[in-house]
N, CA, C, O and the ligand as a Tripos MOL2 file, in Angstrom:
@<TRIPOS>MOLECULE
protein
  265   263    67     0     0
PROTEIN
NO_CHARGES

@<TRIPOS>ATOM
      1 N           0.9220   -1.2460   -0.0360 N.3       1 MET1
      2 CA          0.0250   -0.0300    0.0200 C.3       1 MET1
      3 C           0.8990    1.3130   -0.1060 C.2       1 MET1
      4 O           1.9250    1.4550    0.5580 O.2       1 MET1
      5 N           0.4220    2.2990   -1.0090 N.am      2 LYS2
      6 CA          1.4260    3.3570   -0.8900 C.3       2 LYS2
      7 C           0.4380    4.6770   -1.1090 C.2       2 LYS2
      8 O          -0.5260    4.8170   -1.8620 O.2       2 LYS2
      9 N           1.0430    5.5800   -0.1700 N.am      3 THR3
     10 CA          0.5080    6.9470   -0.3820 C.3       3 THR3
     11 C           1.3780    7.9070   -0.9470 C.2       3 THR3
     12 O           2.5740    7.6470   -0.8210 O.2       3 THR3
     13 N           1.0780    8.9630   -1.5470 N.am      4 THR4
     14 CA          1.9830   10.0560   -2.1340 C.3       4 THR4
     15 C           2.4420   10.8960   -0.8730 C.2       4 THR4
     16 O           1.7530   10.9310    0.1460 O.2       4 THR4
     17 N           3.4860   11.4810   -0.9800 N.am      5 THR5
     18 CA          4.1550   12.1240    0.0400 C.3       5 THR5
     19 C           4.4300   13.6440   -0.3590 C.2       5 THR5
     20 O           4.6860   13.8620   -1.5430 O.2       5 THR5
     21 N           4.3970   14.7240    0.5470 N.am      6 GLU6
     22 CA          4.6160   16.0590    0.0890 C.3       6 GLU6
     23 C           6.1400   16.1240   -0.2510 C.2       6 GLU6
     24 O           7.0000   15.6060    0.4610 O.2       6 GLU6
     25 N           6.4010   16.8270   -1.4380 N.am      7 ILE7
     26 CA          7.7660   16.9310   -1.7800 C.3       7 ILE7
     27 C           8.3990   18.2630   -1.4360 C.2       7 ILE7
     28 O           7.8570   19.2310   -1.9690 O.2       7 ILE7
     29 N           9.3920   18.4960   -0.6890 N.am      8 ILE8
     30 CA          9.9620   19.8460   -0.4840 C.3       8 ILE8
     31 C          11.2570   19.8570   -1.3070 C.2       8 ILE8
     32 O          12.0170   18.8910   -1.3820 O.2       8 ILE8
     33 N          11.4350   21.0030   -1.8990 N.am      9 LEU9
     34 CA         12.6330   21.2570   -2.7350 C.3       9 LEU9
     35 C          13.6530   22.1050   -2.0430 C.2       9 LEU9
     36 O          13.4230   23.2950   -1.8300 O.2       9 LEU9
     37 N          14.7450   21.5460   -1.6960 N.am     10 ILE10
     38 CA         15.8720   22.2080   -0.7970 C.3      10 ILE10
     39 C          17.0790   22.1330   -1.8530 C.2      10 ILE10
     40 O          17.5100   21.0420   -2.2260 O.2      10 ILE10
     41 N          17.5290   23.1840   -2.2520 N.am     11 ASN11
     42 CA         18.6060   23.4060   -3.1890 C.3      11 ASN11
     43 C          18.3690   22.7440   -4.4390 C.2      11 ASN11
     44 O          19.2720   22.1350   -5.0130 O.2      11 ASN11
     45 N          17.2630   22.8250   -4.8670 N.am     12 GLY12
     46 CA         16.8130   22.0350   -6.0510 C.3      12 GLY12
     47 C          16.6160   20.5240   -5.9480 C.2      12 GLY12
     48 O          16.0800   19.9140   -6.8730 O.2      12 GLY12
     49 N          17.0520   19.8860   -4.8030 N.am     13 GLU13
     50 CA         16.9410   18.6910   -4.5780 C.3      13 GLU13
     51 C          15.4610   18.2670   -4.1250 C.2      13 GLU13
     52 O          14.8210   19.0470   -3.4200 O.2      13 GLU13
     53 N          14.9740   17.1820   -4.4770 N.am     14 GLU14
     54 CA         13.3420   16.8080   -4.0180 C.3      14 GLU14
     55 C          13.9430   16.0490   -2.6720 C.2      14 GLU14
     56 O          14.8500   15.2170   -2.6320 O.2      14 GLU14
     57 N          13.2280   16.5440   -1.6770 N.am     15 CYS15
     58 CA         13.1620   15.9550   -0.3000 C.3      15 CYS15
     59 C          11.8080   15.6880    0.2290 C.2      15 CYS15
     60 O          10.8350   16.3820   -0.0670 O.2      15 CYS15
     61 N          11.7670   14.6380    1.0400 N.am     16 ILE16
     62 CA         10.6010   14.4670    1.9260 C.3      16 ILE16
     63 C          10.7770   14.3930    3.2660 C.2      16 ILE16
     64 O          11.9180   14.1570    3.6630 O.2      16 ILE16
     65 N           9.7630   14.5640    4.1800 N.am     17 HIS17
     66 CA          9.8850   14.2200    5.5590 C.3      17 HIS17
     67 C           9.9070   12.6880    5.8000 C.2      17 HIS17
     68 O           8.9680   11.9620    5.4710 O.2      17 HIS17
     69 N          10.9380   12.2850    6.3430 N.am     18 CYS18
     70 CA         10.7960   10.7080    6.6960 C.3      18 CYS18
     71 C           9.6530   10.4760    7.3060 C.2      18 CYS18
     72 O           9.2720   11.1800    8.2410 O.2      18 CYS18
     73 N           8.8710    9.3020    6.7710 N.am     19 PRO19
     74 CA          7.5490    8.8710    7.5220 C.3      19 PRO19
     75 C           7.7050    8.0830    8.8370 C.2      19 PRO19
     76 O           6.7760    7.6070    9.4900 O.2      19 PRO19
     77 N           9.1680    8.0110    9.1600 N.am     20 VAL20
     78 CA          9.4330    7.4320   10.4370 C.3      20 VAL20
     79 C           9.8830    8.3600   11.5350 C.2      20 VAL20
     80 O           9.3610    8.2920   12.6470 O.2      20 VAL20
     81 N          10.9010    9.2840   11.2370 N.am     21 CYS21
     82 CA         11.3700   10.0420   12.1910 C.3      21 CYS21
     83 C          11.2630   11.5170   11.8350 C.2      21 CYS21
     84 O          11.8220   12.3670   12.5280 O.2      21 CYS21
     85 N          10.5660   11.8140   10.7880 N.am     22 GLU22
     86 CA         10.1960   13.1660   10.4870 C.3      22 GLU22
     87 C          11.3430   14.0450    9.9830 C.2      22 GLU22
     88 O          11.0710   15.2010    9.6610 O.2      22 GLU22
     89 N          12.7440   13.5510    9.8730 N.am     23 ARG23
     90 CA         13.8160   14.1670    9.3460 C.3      23 ARG23
     91 C          13.6200   14.4740    7.7550 C.2      23 ARG23
     92 O          13.0700   13.6860    6.9850 O.2      23 ARG23
     93 N          14.0820   15.5660    7.4370 N.am     24 ILE24
     94 CA         14.0380   15.8680    6.0530 C.3      24 ILE24
     95 C          15.2290   15.0210    5.2920 C.2      24 ILE24
     96 O          16.3750   15.0860    5.7350 O.2      24 ILE24
     97 N          14.9550   14.3070    4.2520 N.am     25 VAL25
     98 CA         15.7480   13.3680    3.7200 C.3      25 VAL25
     99 C          15.5090   13.4750    2.1870 C.2      25 VAL25
    100 O          14.3700   13.7550    1.8120 O.2      25 VAL25
    101 N          16.5730   13.2560    1.2000 N.am     26 PRO26
    102 CA         16.1450   13.2440   -0.1260 C.3      26 PRO26
    103 C          15.3100   11.9900   -0.4300 C.2      26 PRO26
    104 O          15.2620   10.9310    0.1960 O.2      26 PRO26
    105 N          14.6860   12.3590   -1.5110 N.am     27 LEU27
    106 CA         13.4180   11.6460   -1.9830 C.3      27 LEU27
    107 C          13.8400   10.0190   -2.0520 C.2      27 LEU27
    108 O          13.1020    9.1960   -1.5110 O.2      27 LEU27
    109 N          14.9950    9.6240   -2.7040 N.am     28 PHE28
    110 CA         15.2240    8.3580   -2.7510 C.3      28 PHE28
    111 C          16.6930    8.0400   -2.0590 C.2      28 PHE28
    112 O          17.7540    7.7930   -2.6330 O.2      28 PHE28
    113 N          16.4110    8.1260   -0.6160 N.am     29 ASP29
    114 CA         17.5410    7.8550    0.0960 C.3      29 ASP29
    115 C          17.3550    6.9600    1.3970 C.2      29 ASP29
    116 O          16.2320    6.7580    1.8600 O.2      29 ASP29
    117 N          18.3170    6.5210    1.8710 N.am     30 VAL30
    118 CA         18.1370    5.7710    3.1400 C.3      30 VAL30
    119 C          18.2920    6.7490    4.2510 C.2      30 VAL30
    120 O          19.3790    7.2900    4.4540 O.2      30 VAL30
    121 N          17.2820    6.9840    4.9480 N.am     31 CYS31
    122 CA         17.2580    8.1930    6.2380 C.3      31 CYS31
    123 C          18.3940    7.7390    7.3410 C.2      31 CYS31
    124 O          18.8190    6.5840    7.3280 O.2      31 CYS31
    125 N          18.7650    8.5060    8.0970 N.am     32 GLU32
    126 CA         19.5730    8.4810    9.2070 C.3      32 GLU32
    127 C          19.0650    7.3090   10.0730 C.2      32 GLU32
    128 O          19.8130    6.5040   10.6250 O.2      32 GLU32
    129 N          17.7370    7.2950   10.1360 N.am     33 CYS33
    130 CA         17.0950    6.2250   11.1390 C.3      33 CYS33
    131 C          16.9500    4.9590   10.3400 C.2      33 CYS33
    132 O          16.2450    4.0420   10.7610 O.2      33 CYS33
    133 N          17.6110    4.8810    9.1780 N.am     34 ASN34
    134 CA         17.5320    3.5300    8.3860 C.3      34 ASN34
    135 C          16.4200    3.3130    7.5420 C.2      34 ASN34
    136 O          16.4760    2.3750    6.7460 O.2      34 ASN34
    137 N          15.4550    4.0060    7.5880 N.am     35 TRP35
    138 CA         14.2430    3.8420    6.6420 C.3      35 TRP35
    139 C          14.6990    4.2190    5.1560 C.2      35 TRP35
    140 O          15.2510    5.2950    4.9270 O.2      35 TRP35
    141 N          14.4370    3.2690    4.1540 N.am     36 GLU36
    142 CA         14.6410    3.5400    2.8240 C.3      36 GLU36
    143 C          13.6130    4.2030    2.3340 C.2      36 GLU36
    144 O          12.5420    3.5960    2.3610 O.2      36 GLU36
    145 N          13.6200    5.4740    1.8100 N.am     37 ASN37
    146 CA         12.6440    6.0930    1.2060 C.3      37 ASN37
    147 C          12.7630    5.8680   -0.3370 C.2      37 ASN37
    148 O          13.8270    5.7490   -0.9440 O.2      37 ASN37
    149 N          11.4560    5.8260   -0.9010 N.am     38 THR38
    150 CA         11.2840    5.3920   -2.3690 C.3      38 THR38
    151 C          10.5190    6.5980   -3.2030 C.2      38 THR38
    152 O          10.2040    6.5140   -4.3910 O.2      38 THR38
    153 N          10.3070    7.6190   -2.4340 N.am     39 GLY39
    154 CA          9.5230    8.6130   -3.1450 C.3      39 GLY39
    155 C           7.8880    8.5810   -2.9180 C.2      39 GLY39
    156 O           7.1080    9.4440   -3.3210 O.2      39 GLY39
    157 N           7.5560    7.4220   -2.2010 N.am     40 GLU40
    158 CA          6.3090    7.2890   -1.6960 C.3      40 GLU40
    159 C           6.2830    6.7700   -0.2470 C.2      40 GLU40
    160 O           7.2420    6.1550    0.2190 O.2      40 GLU40
    161 N           5.2520    7.0100    0.3990 N.am     41 THR41
    162 CA          5.2200    6.1980    1.9170 C.3      41 THR41
    163 C           4.7950    4.8450    1.5180 C.2      41 THR41
    164 O           3.7260    4.6900    0.9280 O.2      41 THR41
    165 N           5.5220    3.9130    1.7890 N.am     42 ASN42
    166 CA          5.2170    2.5590    1.8850 C.3      42 ASN42
    167 C           4.8400    2.1390    2.9710 C.2      42 ASN42
    168 O           5.6860    1.7850    3.7930 O.2      42 ASN42
    169 N           3.5890    2.0730    3.2380 N.am     43 ILE43
    170 CA          3.0370    1.6390    4.5020 C.3      43 ILE43
    171 C           3.2750    0.1680    4.7480 C.2      43 ILE43
    172 O           3.3220   -0.2090    5.9190 O.2      43 ILE43
    173 N           3.4090   -0.5790    3.9050 N.am     44 ASP44
    174 CA          3.8130   -2.0240    3.8950 C.3      44 ASP44
    175 C           5.3550   -2.1940    4.0990 C.2      44 ASP44
    176 O           5.8840   -3.2690    4.3820 O.2      44 ASP44
    177 N           5.9600   -1.1050    3.9370 N.am     45 GLY45
    178 CA          7.5910   -1.0240    3.8750 C.3      45 GLY45
    179 C           8.1830   -1.0410    2.7450 C.2      45 GLY45
    180 O           9.3640   -0.6940    2.7400 O.2      45 GLY45
    181 N           7.6150   -1.4000    1.6160 N.am     46 GLY46
    182 CA          8.1950   -1.2320    0.3330 C.3      46 GLY46
    183 C           9.5270   -2.1670    0.1690 C.2      46 GLY46
    184 O           9.5270   -3.3980    0.1590 O.2      46 GLY46
    185 N          10.5610   -1.3860    0.0540 N.am     47 PRO47
    186 CA         11.7720   -2.3580    0.1250 C.3      47 PRO47
    187 C          12.4950   -2.5220    1.5100 C.2      47 PRO47
    188 O          13.5640   -3.1140    1.6590 O.2      47 PRO47
    189 N          11.7540   -1.9080    2.5170 N.am     48 ASN48
    190 CA         12.3380   -1.9930    3.9160 C.3      48 ASN48
    191 C          11.5810   -3.3480    4.4070 C.2      48 ASN48
    192 O          10.4750   -3.7080    4.0040 O.2      48 ASN48
    193 N          12.3320   -3.9760    5.2840 N.am     49 LYS49
    194 CA         11.9270   -5.4930    5.7520 C.3      49 LYS49
    195 C          10.7240   -5.0510    6.6870 C.2      49 LYS49
    196 O           9.7060   -5.7370    6.5940 O.2      49 LYS49
    197 N          10.7170   -3.9300    7.6250 N.am     50 MET50
    198 CA          9.8250   -3.7120    8.4180 C.3      50 MET50
    199 C           8.6810   -2.8360    7.7150 C.2      50 MET50
    200 O           9.0360   -2.0880    6.8040 O.2      50 MET50
    201 N           7.2760   -2.8860    8.0970 N.am     51 THR51
    202 CA          6.3870   -2.1020    7.7870 C.3      51 THR51
    203 C           6.4150   -0.8560    8.4760 C.2      51 THR51
    204 O           6.9270   -0.7880    9.5940 O.2      51 THR51
    205 N           5.8850    0.1880    7.8860 N.am     52 LEU52
    206 CA          5.9500    1.6600    8.2890 C.3      52 LEU52
    207 C           5.6170    1.5780    9.8530 C.2      52 LEU52
    208 O           6.3270    2.2090   10.6350 O.2      52 LEU52
    209 N           4.5200    0.7900   10.3300 N.am     53 ALA53
    210 CA          4.1850    0.8220   11.5050 C.3      53 ALA53
    211 C           5.2200    0.2900   12.5640 C.2      53 ALA53
    212 O           5.4600    0.7250   13.6900 O.2      53 ALA53
    213 N           5.6990   -0.6470   11.9650 N.am     54 GLU54
    214 CA          6.8440   -1.4640   13.0230 C.3      54 GLU54
    215 C           7.9810   -0.5280   12.9300 C.2      54 GLU54
    216 O           8.5970   -0.3790   13.9850 O.2      54 GLU54
    217 N           8.4150    0.1640   11.8660 N.am     55 ALA55
    218 CA          9.5390    0.9710   11.9110 C.3      55 ALA55
    219 C           9.2660    2.1580   12.8940 C.2      55 ALA55
    220 O          10.1790    2.5090   13.6410 O.2      55 ALA55
    221 N           8.0980    2.7700   12.9290 N.am     56 LYS56
    222 CA          7.6940    3.8990   13.6560 C.3      56 LYS56
    223 C           8.0060    3.3640   15.1600 C.2      56 LYS56
    224 O           8.6510    4.0160   15.9810 O.2      56 LYS56
    225 N           7.4990    2.1900   15.3740 N.am     57 GLU57
    226 CA          7.4240    1.5970   16.7850 C.3      57 GLU57
    227 C           9.0100    1.4020   17.3740 C.2      57 GLU57
    228 O           9.3960    1.7560   18.4880 O.2      57 GLU57
    229 N           9.8780    0.6940   16.2390 N.am     58 ALA58
    230 CA         11.0920    0.5100   16.5750 C.3      58 ALA58
    231 C          11.7220    1.9860   16.8720 C.2      58 ALA58
    232 O          12.4800    2.0850   17.8370 O.2      58 ALA58
    233 N          11.4630    3.0260   16.1550 N.am     59 TYR59
    234 CA         12.1190    4.2940   16.3070 C.3      59 TYR59
    235 C          11.8330    4.7220   17.6620 C.2      59 TYR59
    236 O          12.7330    5.1720   18.3710 O.2      59 TYR59
    237 N          10.4960    4.5990   18.1150 N.am     60 ALA60
    238 CA         10.0260    5.4000   19.2900 C.3      60 ALA60
    239 C          10.7160    4.5440   20.3180 C.2      60 ALA60
    240 O          10.9350    5.1120   21.3880 O.2      60 ALA60
    241 N          11.1140    3.2540   20.2040 N.am     61 LYS61
    242 CA         11.7540    2.5420   21.4490 C.3      61 LYS61
    243 C          13.3480    2.7810   21.1260 C.2      61 LYS61
    244 O          14.1160    2.3020   21.9600 O.2      61 LYS61
    245 N          13.8210    3.3430   20.2120 N.am     62 GLY62
    246 CA         15.2910    3.4080   19.9770 C.3      62 GLY62
    247 C          15.9240    2.1660   19.4600 C.2      62 GLY62
    248 O          17.1330    1.9640   19.5660 O.2      62 GLY62
    249 N          15.0900    1.3320   18.8950 N.am     63 LEU63
    250 CA         15.6470    0.1140   18.2260 C.3      63 LEU63
    251 C          15.9240    0.3280   16.6560 C.2      63 LEU63
    252 O          15.3930    1.2110   15.9830 O.2      63 LEU63
    253 N          16.8170   -0.5990   16.1950 N.am     64 LYS64
    254 CA         17.2630   -0.5360   15.1350 C.3      64 LYS64
    255 C          16.1450   -0.7730   13.8620 C.2      64 LYS64
    256 O          15.3420   -1.7050   13.8970 O.2      64 LYS64
    257 N          16.2000    0.0500   12.9130 N.am     65 ILE65
    258 CA         14.9240   -0.0570   11.8290 C.3      65 ILE65
    259 C          15.8590   -1.0320   10.7200 C.2      65 ILE65
    260 O          17.0420   -0.8850   10.4130 O.2      65 ILE65
    261 N          14.8940   -2.0500   10.2580 N.am     66 LYS66
    262 CA         15.4390   -2.9510    9.3280 C.3      66 LYS66
    263 C          14.6690   -2.8840    7.9770 C.2      66 LYS66
    264 O          15.0050   -3.6060    7.0380 O.2      66 LYS66
    265 ZN         13.9110    8.6920    9.0140 Zn       67 ZN67
@<TRIPOS>BOND
     1     1     2 1
     2     2     3 1
     3     3     4 2
     4     3     5 am
     5     5     6 1
     6     6     7 1
     7     7     8 2
     8     7     9 am
     9     9    10 1
    10    10    11 1
    11    11    12 2
    12    11    13 am
    13    13    14 1
    14    14    15 1
    15    15    16 2
    16    15    17 am
    17    17    18 1
    18    18    19 1
    19    19    20 2
    20    19    21 am
    21    21    22 1
    22    22    23 1
    23    23    24 2
    24    23    25 am
    25    25    26 1
    26    26    27 1
    27    27    28 2
    28    27    29 am
    29    29    30 1
    30    30    31 1
    31    31    32 2
    32    31    33 am
    33    33    34 1
    34    34    35 1
    35    35    36 2
    36    35    37 am
    37    37    38 1
    38    38    39 1
    39    39    40 2
    40    39    41 am
    41    41    42 1
    42    42    43 1
    43    43    44 2
    44    43    45 am
    45    45    46 1
    46    46    47 1
    47    47    48 2
    48    47    49 am
    49    49    50 1
    50    50    51 1
    51    51    52 2
    52    51    53 am
    53    53    54 1
    54    54    55 1
    55    55    56 2
    56    55    57 am
    57    57    58 1
    58    58    59 1
    59    59    60 2
    60    59    61 am
    61    61    62 1
    62    62    63 1
    63    63    64 2
    64    63    65 am
    65    65    66 1
    66    66    67 1
    67    67    68 2
    68    67    69 am
    69    69    70 1
    70    70    71 1
    71    71    72 2
    72    71    73 am
    73    73    74 1
    74    74    75 1
    75    75    76 2
    76    75    77 am
    77    77    78 1
    78    78    79 1
    79    79    80 2
    80    79    81 am
    81    81    82 1
    82    82    83 1
    83    83    84 2
    84    83    85 am
    85    85    86 1
    86    86    87 1
    87    87    88 2
    88    87    89 am
    89    89    90 1
    90    90    91 1
    91    91    92 2
    92    91    93 am
    93    93    94 1
    94    94    95 1
    95    95    96 2
    96    95    97 am
    97    97    98 1
    98    98    99 1
    99    99   100 2
   100    99   101 am
   101   101   102 1
   102   102   103 1
   103   103   104 2
   104   103   105 am
   105   105   106 1
   106   106   107 1
   107   107   108 2
   108   107   109 am
   109   109   110 1
   110   110   111 1
   111   111   112 2
   112   111   113 am
   113   113   114 1
   114   114   115 1
   115   115   116 2
   116   115   117 am
   117   117   118 1
   118   118   119 1
   119   119   120 2
   120   119   121 am
   121   121   122 1
   122   122   123 1
   123   123   124 2
   124   123   125 am
   125   125   126 1
   126   126   127 1
   127   127   128 2
   128   127   129 am
   129   129   130 1
   130   130   131 1
   131   131   132 2
   132   131   133 am
   133   133   134 1
   134   134   135 1
   135   135   136 2
   136   135   137 am
   137   137   138 1
   138   138   139 1
   139   139   140 2
   140   139   141 am
   141   141   142 1
   142   142   143 1
   143   143   144 2
   144   143   145 am
   145   145   146 1
   146   146   147 1
   147   147   148 2
   148   147   149 am
   149   149   150 1
   150   150   151 1
   151   151   152 2
   152   151   153 am
   153   153   154 1
   154   154   155 1
   155   155   156 2
   156   155   157 am
   157   157   158 1
   158   158   159 1
   159   159   160 2
   160   159   161 am
   161   161   162 1
   162   162   163 1
   163   163   164 2
   164   163   165 am
   165   165   166 1
   166   166   167 1
   167   167   168 2
   168   167   169 am
   169   169   170 1
   170   170   171 1
   171   171   172 2
   172   171   173 am
   173   173   174 1
   174   174   175 1
   175   175   176 2
   176   175   177 am
   177   177   178 1
   178   178   179 1
   179   179   180 2
   180   179   181 am
   181   181   182 1
   182   182   183 1
   183   183   184 2
   184   183   185 am
   185   185   186 1
   186   186   187 1
   187   187   188 2
   188   187   189 am
   189   189   190 1
   190   190   191 1
   191   191   192 2
   192   191   193 am
   193   193   194 1
   194   194   195 1
   195   195   196 2
   196   195   197 am
   197   197   198 1
   198   198   199 1
   199   199   200 2
   200   199   201 am
   201   201   202 1
   202   202   203 1
   203   203   204 2
   204   203   205 am
   205   205   206 1
   206   206   207 1
   207   207   208 2
   208   207   209 am
   209   209   210 1
   210   210   211 1
   211   211   212 2
   212   211   213 am
   213   213   214 1
   214   214   215 1
   215   215   216 2
   216   215   217 am
   217   217   218 1
   218   218   219 1
   219   219   220 2
   220   219   221 am
   221   221   222 1
   222   222   223 1
   223   223   224 2
   224   223   225 am
   225   225   226 1
   226   226   227 1
   227   227   228 2
   228   227   229 am
   229   229   230 1
   230   230   231 1
   231   231   232 2
   232   231   233 am
   233   233   234 1
   234   234   235 1
   235   235   236 2
   236   235   237 am
   237   237   238 1
   238   238   239 1
   239   239   240 2
   240   239   241 am
   241   241   242 1
   242   242   243 1
   243   243   244 2
   244   243   245 am
   245   245   246 1
   246   246   247 1
   247   247   248 2
   248   247   249 am
   249   249   250 1
   250   250   251 1
   251   251   252 2
   252   251   253 am
   253   253   254 1
   254   254   255 1
   255   255   256 2
   256   255   257 am
   257   257   258 1
   258   258   259 1
   259   259   260 2
   260   259   261 am
   261   261   262 1
   262   262   263 1
   263   263   264 2
@<TRIPOS>SUBSTRUCTURE
     1 MET1         2 RESIDUE 1 A MET
     2 LYS2         6 RESIDUE 1 A LYS
     3 THR3        10 RESIDUE 1 A THR
     4 THR4        14 RESIDUE 1 A THR
     5 THR5        18 RESIDUE 1 A THR
     6 GLU6        22 RESIDUE 1 A GLU
     7 ILE7        26 RESIDUE 1 A ILE
     8 ILE8        30 RESIDUE 1 A ILE
     9 LEU9        34 RESIDUE 1 A LEU
    10 ILE10       38 RESIDUE 1 A ILE
    11 ASN11       42 RESIDUE 1 A ASN
    12 GLY12       46 RESIDUE 1 A GLY
    13 GLU13       50 RESIDUE 1 A GLU
    14 GLU14       54 RESIDUE 1 A GLU
    15 CYS15       58 RESIDUE 1 A CYS
    16 ILE16       62 RESIDUE 1 A ILE
    17 HIS17       66 RESIDUE 1 A HIS
    18 CYS18       70 RESIDUE 1 A CYS
    19 PRO19       74 RESIDUE 1 A PRO
    20 VAL20       78 RESIDUE 1 A VAL
    21 CYS21       82 RESIDUE 1 A CYS
    22 GLU22       86 RESIDUE 1 A GLU
    23 ARG23       90 RESIDUE 1 A ARG
    24 ILE24       94 RESIDUE 1 A ILE
    25 VAL25       98 RESIDUE 1 A VAL
    26 PRO26      102 RESIDUE 1 A PRO
    27 LEU27      106 RESIDUE 1 A LEU
    28 PHE28      110 RESIDUE 1 A PHE
    29 ASP29      114 RESIDUE 1 A ASP
    30 VAL30      118 RESIDUE 1 A VAL
    31 CYS31      122 RESIDUE 1 A CYS
    32 GLU32      126 RESIDUE 1 A GLU
    33 CYS33      130 RESIDUE 1 A CYS
    34 ASN34      134 RESIDUE 1 A ASN
    35 TRP35      138 RESIDUE 1 A TRP
    36 GLU36      142 RESIDUE 1 A GLU
    37 ASN37      146 RESIDUE 1 A ASN
    38 THR38      150 RESIDUE 1 A THR
    39 GLY39      154 RESIDUE 1 A GLY
    40 GLU40      158 RESIDUE 1 A GLU
    41 THR41      162 RESIDUE 1 A THR
    42 ASN42      166 RESIDUE 1 A ASN
    43 ILE43      170 RESIDUE 1 A ILE
    44 ASP44      174 RESIDUE 1 A ASP
    45 GLY45      178 RESIDUE 1 A GLY
    46 GLY46      182 RESIDUE 1 A GLY
    47 PRO47      186 RESIDUE 1 A PRO
    48 ASN48      190 RESIDUE 1 A ASN
    49 LYS49      194 RESIDUE 1 A LYS
    50 MET50      198 RESIDUE 1 A MET
    51 THR51      202 RESIDUE 1 A THR
    52 LEU52      206 RESIDUE 1 A LEU
    53 ALA53      210 RESIDUE 1 A ALA
    54 GLU54      214 RESIDUE 1 A GLU
    55 ALA55      218 RESIDUE 1 A ALA
    56 LYS56      222 RESIDUE 1 A LYS
    57 GLU57      226 RESIDUE 1 A GLU
    58 ALA58      230 RESIDUE 1 A ALA
    59 TYR59      234 RESIDUE 1 A TYR
    60 ALA60      238 RESIDUE 1 A ALA
    61 LYS61      242 RESIDUE 1 A LYS
    62 GLY62      246 RESIDUE 1 A GLY
    63 LEU63      250 RESIDUE 1 A LEU
    64 LYS64      254 RESIDUE 1 A LYS
    65 ILE65      258 RESIDUE 1 A ILE
    66 LYS66      262 RESIDUE 1 A LYS
    67 ZN67       265 GROUP 0 **** ****
């Protein structure tokens, strides 16, 4: 399941708010929290091993996101 995300332009680079930790990260990049962003918010995790809900929970607990 995918939803579109709001794109923010920073110095001509397309960025999004990481759906897990809310950091601003380039559209197609692995965030500092380890969540892989694909330009869409993959609620089922997309290329990530965890779902978005699992990743958010892990992040809140200070655990590693996979
Ligand atoms: Zn993040």
